N, C-alpha and C positions, 0 to 999 in steps of 0.2 A: 797873574800866575798864581795858583794856590800852593801854599807851602805849609807842611806840617812838621814841627820839629819836636821830637820826643827828648826827653832827658830823664835823669833819676836812676838809671840802671846802675849795676855794679855787682860786686861780690858780697855776698851775705851768708852767715852761717845758718843752718837748719833752725827753724823756730824764729829766726829774725824777721825784720820788716823793711820794706822799701815803699818809696811813694814815687811813682811815675808821673810825669807830666807831658802833656802834648799841647803846644801852643800853635794855633793857627793864624795865617795871614789871610783870612776870609772876612770879606765885607760883612756878610750876613751870616755870622757864625750861628745864630740862633735858629737858622733854617736847616741846619745839617744835624742828622742822626749821627751820633759819634760811637766809635766802639774801639776796643783793644783786641788785637789778635796776637798769637805768638806762634813761632815755629821753632821746634827743637831739631837738632841735627838729625838728618834721615827721616824726618816726620813731615806731615801735611801741615800747613798752616791752619791753625784752628782759632775759632772765636773764643775769647776769654770772657769778655763782658761788653754790653752795649748799653747806651742811654739815648732815649729819643729827644726830640725836640720839646716833648711835653714833660721830660724827666723820668719817664718810665724806664726801669732798668731789667736787665736779663743777664744771667751768669750761667757759665758753664757748670755742670755739676761738680767737677773737680775743684772748683775754687769758692763754691758757695760757702757762705759763713766766714771766709778767710779774706776775700778781696772785696773792696768797695769802689765803685766807679761813681765819679760826680763830674759836674761840669760847671763852669763859671762863664756865662754869656758875656758879661761885661769885660772880663779878661780874655775872652776868646780861648779859653783853655779848657782841658779835660785832664782828669786825674784818675789814677789807679792806686788806691792804698792797698798794699799787699802785706798782709800779716801771716804769721804761723808758715813761714816759707818752707817749702820741701825741695829736695834735690830734683824732684820731678817737675819743678816749676821752671828749672833752667831752660832758657830759651832767649831768642831774640823777639822783643816785644814791639808790635807795630800799632800805630795809631792809623785809624781810617775815619774819613769824614765822607758821609753820603748825603747829598742833598735830598731833603724830604720829598720834594715835589718833582724834581727832574731826573733822579736817581745818579746824577753825576757823582763819581767817586774819586777820592784822592787818598794817597797812602804817604805816610811818613818814611823815614829812612831807616827806622828801627833803633832800639837801644838794647844792650845785651844784659840779661840778668843771670847771674850764676849763683846757685845755692849749693855751697859746699863747705866741708869742714875746713 
């Protein structure tokens, strides 16, 4: 059974930083394209950032220059460094793993990020 566990969310003031982590119980983590999504209240879930098995990254326009996605295959982990946070970044952040060759996909349970004074 594949499990993804996110951590690192919390309450932060505008302009602050948080680092999210996603640890996977996947035998061949290196075969999975990884991504972060977020869902704000009343809104659709949206892609925030992704990182391929080869290390290529992609970011939503709204977070470019502020967020950095990374992965550590040895630790079976993915990270999202979030800087210069804004109130509009408030959402539940989800980790997603998608097998590069079979397209099987798995989601974490989410971690709440709240940006407020």
